[in-house]
C-alpha positions as CSV (number, residue, x, y, z in Angstrom):
1,X,20.1,-24.1,-11.4
2,X,20.3,-22.0,-8.2
3,X,17.8,-19.7,-6.9
4,X,18.7,-16.1,-7.3
5,X,20.5,-14.3,-4.3
6,X,18.4,-12.1,-2.2
7,X,19.5,-8.7,-1.2
8,X,21.0,-8.2,2.3
9,X,22.2,-4.4,1.6
10,X,20.9,-1.2,0.5
11,X,23.4,-1.2,-2.6
12,X,22.1,-4.8,-3.4
13,X,18.4,-3.9,-3.1
14,X,18.6,-0.9,-5.3
15,X,20.0,-3.3,-8.2
16,X,16.6,-5.1,-8.3
17,X,14.6,-4.4,-11.3
18,X,11.9,-2.0,-10.4
19,X,8.3,-3.8,-10.5
20,X,5.4,-1.8,-9.1
21,X,3.5,-5.2,-8.7
22,X,5.3,-6.2,-5.6
23,X,5.8,-4.4,-2.1
24,X,9.3,-5.2,-1.0
25,X,11.4,-4.1,2.0
26,X,14.7,-4.7,3.2
27,X,14.5,-4.9,7.1
28,X,17.9,-5.2,8.8
29,X,19.0,-7.2,6.0
30,X,16.3,-9.5,5.7
31,X,14.5,-9.2,2.4
32,X,10.7,-9.2,2.9
33,X,7.8,-9.2,0.3
34,X,4.2,-8.4,1.5
35,X,1.1,-8.9,-0.6
36,X,-0.8,-5.8,-2.5
37,X,-2.8,-3.8,0.1
38,X,-6.5,-4.4,0.3
39,X,-9.0,-1.4,-0.7
40,X,-9.7,-1.0,3.0
41,X,-5.9,-0.5,3.5
42,X,-5.5,1.8,0.7
43,X,-8.5,3.7,1.8
44,X,-7.2,4.1,5.1
45,X,-3.9,5.4,3.9
46,X,-5.5,7.8,1.5
47,X,-8.0,9.3,3.9
48,X,-5.2,10.0,6.5
49,X,-3.0,11.6,4.0
50,X,-5.9,13.9,3.0
51,X,-6.3,14.8,6.5
52,X,-2.6,15.5,7.0
53,X,-2.5,17.8,4.0
54,X,-3.9,20.9,5.6
55,X,-0.8,21.0,7.9
56,X,1.5,20.9,4.7
57,X,-0.7,23.3,2.4
58,X,1.5,26.4,3.3
59,X,4.8,24.6,3.5
60,X,6.9,24.4,0.4
61,X,9.4,22.3,2.1
62,X,7.6,19.4,3.2
63,X,5.8,16.5,1.0
64,X,3.6,13.8,1.8
65,X,3.9,10.5,0.0
66,X,2.2,7.1,0.1
67,X,3.7,3.8,-1.4
68,X,5.6,3.2,-3.6
69,X,8.3,5.1,-2.2
70,X,11.6,3.7,-0.3
71,X,13.1,5.2,2.6
72,X,16.7,4.2,3.5
73,X,17.0,3.9,7.3
74,X,20.4,2.3,7.3
75,X,23.1,0.2,5.3
76,X,20.8,-3.0,5.5
77,X,17.3,-1.4,5.8
78,X,14.9,0.0,3.2
79,X,11.3,0.6,4.2
80,X,8.1,1.1,2.2
81,X,5.8,3.1,4.5
82,X,2.1,3.5,3.7
83,X,2.1,7.2,4.5
84,X,5.2,9.4,5.3
85,X,6.2,12.9,5.2
86,X,9.6,14.3,4.4
87,X,11.4,17.4,3.8
88,X,10.8,18.1,-0.1
89,X,13.8,16.4,-2.2
90,X,15.0,17.9,-5.3
91,X,12.9,16.6,-8.2
92,X,15.7,14.5,-9.6
93,X,16.5,13.0,-6.3
94,X,16.7,9.1,-5.9
95,X,15.1,7.6,-3.0
96,X,18.1,6.6,-1.6
97,X,19.2,10.3,-1.2
98,X,15.9,11.2,0.8
99,X,16.3,12.5,4.3
100,X,14.6,10.8,7.3
101,X,11.1,11.1,7.3
102,X,9.3,13.5,10.0
103,X,6.4,11.1,10.3
104,X,5.7,7.4,9.2
105,X,2.5,5.5,9.1
106,X,1.7,2.1,8.6
107,X,-1.5,0.7,8.4
108,X,-2.0,-2.8,9.9
109,X,-3.0,-5.8,8.0
110,X,-2.8,-9.5,8.9
111,X,0.3,-10.0,6.8
112,X,2.3,-7.0,8.1
113,X,1.1,-6.6,11.6
114,X,4.1,-8.3,13.2
115,X,6.6,-6.5,11.1
116,X,5.0,-3.2,11.6
117,X,4.7,-3.5,15.5
118,X,8.0,-5.0,16.2
119,X,10.7,-5.2,13.4
120,X,9.9,-1.8,11.8
121,X,8.9,-0.1,14.8
122,X,12.3,-0.6,16.3
123,X,14.1,0.3,13.0
124,X,12.2,3.6,12.8
125,X,12.8,4.3,16.6
126,X,16.6,3.5,16.3
127,X,16.8,5.7,13.0
128,X,15.3,8.5,14.9
129,X,12.1,9.0,13.2
130,X,10.2,11.6,15.4
131,X,6.8,10.0,15.0
132,X,5.7,6.6,14.0
133,X,1.9,5.9,13.9
134,X,0.4,2.4,13.6
135,X,-3.2,2.4,12.4
136,X,-5.1,-0.5,13.7
137,X,-8.3,-0.4,11.8
138,X,-9.9,-3.2,13.8
139,X,-9.6,-1.7,17.3
140,X,-10.0,1.7,15.8
141,X,-7.0,3.4,17.3
142,X,-3.6,4.9,16.4
143,X,-0.9,3.8,18.5
144,X,1.9,6.9,18.4
145,X,5.5,5.9,19.2
146,X,8.5,8.3,19.5
147,X,12.1,7.2,19.3
148,X,12.3,7.2,23.2
149,X,9.0,5.3,23.9
150,X,8.9,2.0,25.5
151,X,5.3,2.0,25.1
152,X,3.0,3.6,22.5
153,X,0.4,6.4,23.2
154,X,-2.9,4.9,22.4
155,X,-5.1,7.3,20.8
156,X,-8.9,6.6,20.1
157,X,-10.4,10.2,19.9
158,X,-8.0,12.8,18.5
159,X,-4.4,12.7,17.1
160,X,-2.4,16.0,16.5
161,X,0.8,16.6,14.5
162,X,2.9,19.5,13.9
163,X,5.8,19.0,11.7
164,X,7.8,22.1,12.4
165,X,7.1,25.8,13.5
166,X,6.5,27.0,10.0
167,X,3.1,24.8,9.7
168,X,-0.1,24.4,11.3
169,X,-1.0,21.5,13.5
170,X,-3.1,18.6,11.8
171,X,-5.7,17.8,14.2
172,X,-7.5,14.6,13.1
173,X,-10.8,13.6,14.9
174,X,-10.2,9.7,14.7
175,X,-13.9,8.7,15.2
176,X,-14.7,10.4,12.2
177,X,-11.5,9.1,10.5
178,X,-12.5,5.5,11.4
179,X,-16.3,6.0,10.4
180,X,-15.4,7.1,7.1
181,X,-13.4,4.2,6.5
182,X,-15.2,1.5,8.3
183,X,-18.8,2.4,8.4
């Protein structure tokens, strides 16, 4: 008996049975399964989502999501970011039809750090995601990447994000954010 064939394309990926107990992604044709996030990891994602919500409160065309949610970045790439903001899709939309995110956030963990910093960063940049944040809980900083960046902007005190002209900016005090999660 042979082992099941792993997906290498988006079409193959979406034929897999939906199983909310695993976190799986397709990174440039490579099928990757990650362990479930820790409490600290989820607290960091949910707290950041809560802090971003004021910038989206008056917008009826933007939505914030946290995992699980799949974003298609190309014919061989499906990612599942920790937190992301997209233009509001129709209520019956499939994940494969969702537009490119305006913001993607990944919370570093030992099992995903290499993919988050290298593989996924390059995929997000290549796809043109306007901002990609990597939250490093141990260093208490956020790396902000834009598509054209060779190096991240390292932020330890404040981070601001304004999705578009119709919304207010979200301004986040990073010292308070990290203290809420870690102290």
